[in-house]
C-alpha positions as CSV (number, residue, x, y, z in Angstrom):
1,M,72.5,136.9,110.6
2,T,69.4,137.1,108.6
3,N,66.1,135.4,109.6
4,S,66.4,133.0,106.8
5,V,69.9,131.9,107.8
6,Y,68.9,131.6,111.4
7,D,65.8,129.5,110.5
8,K,67.9,127.1,108.4
9,L,70.6,126.7,111.0
10,K,67.9,126.2,113.7
11,W,66.4,123.4,111.6
12,V,69.8,121.8,111.1
13,A,70.5,122.0,114.9
14,L,67.0,120.7,116.0
15,V,66.2,118.2,113.3
16,G,68.9,117.6,110.7
17,L,72.1,116.8,112.7
18,P,70.3,114.7,115.4
19,A,68.6,112.6,112.7
20,I,71.8,112.1,110.7
21,T,73.7,111.3,113.9
22,T,71.1,108.7,114.9
23,L,71.0,107.2,111.4
24,Y,74.8,106.9,111.3
25,L,75.1,105.4,114.7
26,T,72.4,102.9,114.0
27,L,73.9,101.9,110.6
28,A,77.4,101.7,112.1
29,T,76.2,99.4,114.8
30,I,74.4,97.1,112.3
31,W,77.0,97.1,109.6
32,G,80.2,97.6,111.7
33,F,81.3,100.9,110.3
34,P,84.6,102.1,111.8
35,Y,84.9,104.8,114.4
36,A,81.2,104.9,115.1
37,E,81.6,106.2,118.6
38,A,84.0,108.9,117.6
39,I,82.0,110.1,114.6
40,G,78.7,110.1,116.6
41,A,80.3,112.0,119.4
42,T,81.8,114.5,117.0
43,M,78.4,115.1,115.3
44,G,76.8,115.5,118.7
45,A,79.4,118.0,119.8
46,V,78.9,120.0,116.6
47,D,75.1,120.0,117.2
48,V,75.5,121.2,120.8
49,F,77.9,124.0,119.7
50,L,75.5,125.1,116.9
51,G,72.6,125.1,119.4
52,A,74.6,127.2,121.8
53,V,75.6,129.7,119.1
54,L,72.0,130.0,118.0
55,G,70.8,130.4,121.6
56,I,73.2,133.2,122.2
57,S,72.2,134.8,118.9
58,S,68.5,134.6,119.9
59,I,69.1,136.2,123.3
60,S,71.2,139.0,121.7
61,Y,68.5,139.7,119.2
62,K,65.8,139.8,121.8
63,K,67.8,142.2,124.0
64,E,68.4,144.5,121.0
65,H,64.7,144.6,120.1
66,D,63.3,144.6,123.6
67,L,61.2,141.4,123.1
């Protein structure tokens, strides 16, 4: 994984997905969108998975480069 890809995915995991999830859940509550809980939980699960993969990638990189 290149640094550029890592940085973009990290931004998505730390800022993008949590912001979109919060926006969707808020709007779903206000406007009565269907499946709000299921969609919000799915988005949260994807975010946690992405964070875990990026964390493992970071640890692996640091081990390889003795940082």
